[in-house]
Phi, psi and omega in degrees: 000134182295158184301318181295315177299322178296320178295320178297318179299320182290320185277328188243314190232029174288169183297328177257319187295337178298325179288326177296317178301313180298315180296319180297319178293323177297319179296317181298316183293319178299321182284324189256336185304318179300329180287332182298326181289350181264003185300320180298329179293336182268358181293145173241111180247024175283172184302319183299331181281352181245329192276163174298128189298322187259008183289156181295323180294327178290321176297323177296320179301320179292315179293329182299332183294341175294332187257316182216153174298153177301127186224161175237103181298128173263131181253111178272119184250124174253143176205147169224116186307327181278358181110143179288137177268163174306324178294323178296316181297322179293318179298316180298320179298317180293318181295322178297319178300320178295323178296322182298333182263004185268134177232002183293146174056030177084009178289127178262077186299330183295340181256020179294136178246129178122186007284142177250122179270149177293161193273012176292159178295324173244091187304141178247351184211157174218152177224148178230129182255121183233115179291145176233128178297133178255120178273182180300331180287356175065230187294343178302331184265356186269331189300319180298320179296316179297320176297322178295317180295321179297321179296316179293314184294334181274358182292127178055033183294323174051056178093350176293136173276131181235128178225152177238120181233209184076180180304322180294316178297317179293323178297319179295318180290329175293320177298318177297320182295325181265359180299129180071020183300321182299313182291318181299309181293321180300310183289324178294315178295321179297319178296317180298312182299316182296316180297313183291320177295323178294320177293320183289311186265337184052040182214116179295322183292320183288324183293338181294325186292311176297325179295314178299319183292319179292318179296320176299319179295319181295314179298318180295317180297315180298321181293317180296319180293322177300314180297320178292324179291322181283325190239353182232008176077013178293132182265123178236131175234181184299325180296308182292326179293321179291316180293328177305311182301312181296318183294315181294320177296313184293308182292317180299316178296321176304313181295323179296317180299316180298316181294318180298318180300316182287323178298318180295322176300314183291330177295336177284352183237352184223132179287323182278117185291335178292318178293321179298317181292321178299318179291322178297317179294321180298319186269326179269340184305311181301322179293316181295316180294318179296321180297311181295322178296320180298313180295311184296316179291324176296320178294321180293337174299334181295345177300337181278359183289148173287322181292123180298325180293328178282313180295328179291331179294327185307297182293329178298312180291322180297316177300315179302314181292319181298316179291322176300317178299312181300318179296321185281343177253003177234291184297312184296312176299323179297317178297319182297315181285333177294315184281337176085186186294333187300342181298340180275356180308136017267358179249085183272125179282115178253162180299130177093347178288147185288153177275111188294334183292341185286343180236017186268205185297315184291330175295320178294319179297318178300319180295320181291320178296322185292344179291316180219069187297323181296315178299323181293312185286330177293315179296316180297318180297318179298319180295318177293325176300322178297317180298332182292342180299338177296345178301335181297339180263001179292130177232070183272058180253009181104156180254138171297154184303321180292345182258005186277345182250148176280344175248196181236085180288175184298326180296324180289318177299316180298319182294321179298320177292317179300315181297330184286328189244347186229165174308135190300331184270006182298134177091346178227072187285160166286137181246131179234129175237126185218176176296133185299330182290344179254017187303312184296317181294318180294317180299314180298316181293323181293323180294334184270358185280128177301137181099352178253134175286111189304318184286354183269350186285129179159185178264129184293161180300145178082002181243132177292124185297320185230142181200136178053038177077012182239154175244140182249125181228148173234154179212134177276138179268152179282341182251159179303135186303330183264016181267160176296328179297321180294323179292327176294323177297322177299317178301314181298317182297316180294317179300317182290311185286330179293338182279348181285117184300131175078353185285328183047043184285141178235136184248125178226207185102175186303314181295320179295322178299314180297319180295314182294325177298316179298317181293318181294321179296318178299318178295319180296320179299316184291327182276312193280326181299312176298322180298315180295319177301319181295317180299313179297318180301316181295318178299315180294322180296318179292317183293315185267353180053046182205167175245324181295312180301312177300320179297320177298312183296317178299315182299318181291322180292320177297318178298318179297318178300314180297317180295317179297319180294318181296314179294319181299315182297324178293319180294318180301319186283317193254348178249306183276338181074026178284146183284337182177198180239154176294153182299327181275357186303308182300318182294313180298317179296319179299311183301314184287321180289319181285309183294319180273322179295330180292340178310311187292326174291326175295314180301315182290311188288327176295323178289320177298319180295317178300314180290323183293331180298334181252331187250349190091157189295314183299313180288329178295323178295313181296317180293316181297318178295318180296322184286327187253351186305310184294316184290323181289324177297315178297319179297319178297320178295320178297311183295317180296318181293322180291321177290328180295337181292346174299335177292350176287343177275136181282042182237122185303317183301317179289318179298321180292315178298315180302313182294310186296317179292317179299312180295318181296320179296316178298319179295319179292321183291312189269336185244301188293307182290313186283326186255300189294307182297317180298317181295317179296317180297320177294322181289319181284331181065221182296341180295341181291344181263003179302146003274002180275168177238143179292144176228153182299152179296142178283333181252139181292141180271145183256343182283136181286150176254155180292000000 
């Protein structure tokens, strides 16, 4: 047994050390599992945890705290299709008066605006705007306030329709959408993993071990992230917490599948299961470690993002993958050797039994590809290129608030009524903070800007106009705050106000936030995608000791990403009816498809290189594909299934990421990795390892070849 394999056997799967590993993990879980359940309490879903850190709108949010607490205005909308009656108007007035005296759950009743009736001769709707204080937990703290307002607004309604929209209404509905996200994603991902492992192994006993190991990894990662969030300033929000669950389940199960496949091979050649596991770790370990390193380093690249929600995801995801790796190369192997061969029942691998994958489906596919490899890869590339044309329909410019949910919550219904009867920008004003000495000039210039309702410019009731040498102004827009026209108005306002000497005016508010978010996301895409490609390229070059092979793998993964994005955008538009994509959609899909999709190429190419050193490249490709085809396909199904569970959340951004990544992983697994990469490797032959040259293995291989 080689020295490295011997060390692994001693540390992880030795006759005594396996029990030490198990006990250590039990101690860790007993200590940390209770903390994992507190992760949601550490989430920050306030604006600062999502927005670009250096954007003008974010700076306005910080300055705004000098005048008023960070708030999310809730717009209470009343309507009666046949027209409001005098009794309705009286009821609305009484309810509004009750709202003004309310301070429960962060409601700032003293700053209530309204009731405002629509301008028809016979009004059919009224609206009341009530600010709600937003704490660090963001929308988590708003739902109770919205429920309180709904209770007050519904008193003596007598047939009046009452809806709550605006930022407060949307925040409350977002909280409902993410309520129980940890449990929902955990159980959904667990169900997917169990079903696919059962189909793959057809063994109830075997599927329990990877599931237990992945759950242990998830609890440990959540506990560590909770501690870092509480004591080291790590920012966690609902997005990163949800993706963490999916990522740990998907990546961890993939590593388990690869290790089990190699362990089963070695069990057919070694009577001692401890020695078989040591050899399996020795030979599969580099691929698993390189795969995890690729994902973790790619995620850490996100730290350079302008968007706080994107940069915050980086360390959270990296920690999750690192813990999943540790669990799968320590706890999982220890459990396997503790339970023994019987865990594979009813198909127990005994010494001397043939390796079924060597004569199976993937061996046949490899033989067919090897007949005309160039024709195969050229045809496959052309077909994927056709799928890329769907990129023309990608609209990753952000989603309007009414388009952010897969269902139609109350806030969306309320906004539709508000848009029908009132100025589109009501309840979500533009906010301007400038030097107090320029207050008159700024106010005058703001009133003259097209897209601003002139009479709305001023300081709202209950707010001190000037403080610390600054003046606070709000202005209602004529267009819906999440529209492109509103963003154009923000541009006009910034251009005009920035020219006023000494004013140092800053423009914020909902429309400005959306504009700055789109710009920051575009910048992140241009910066991070090349950086991540470079990181992956370097890891592949070190692992494969070549340059041609990494370039081929990078090119195929990028082609797969483009095809997946193209198909997804067409499906979103014409099947699901989504209005567009979130601004972060391309980057997130790229990160997950490249960082995770490259896993399968790593698994395949490391095995091909190992086989090629003894058999030559052409035979090594066929043997490597035959040996890894089944396990990589199963791993792809697990990863695709776990990401698909993001679609269980009624949030369009999550559903889009889940679908695109799941489809991309399946495309990569069944087409790119199995057909395209194999065909290119067969066509290039030994040239794929340039500039290095293959050399015979220093250690004798024990696995039989066909």
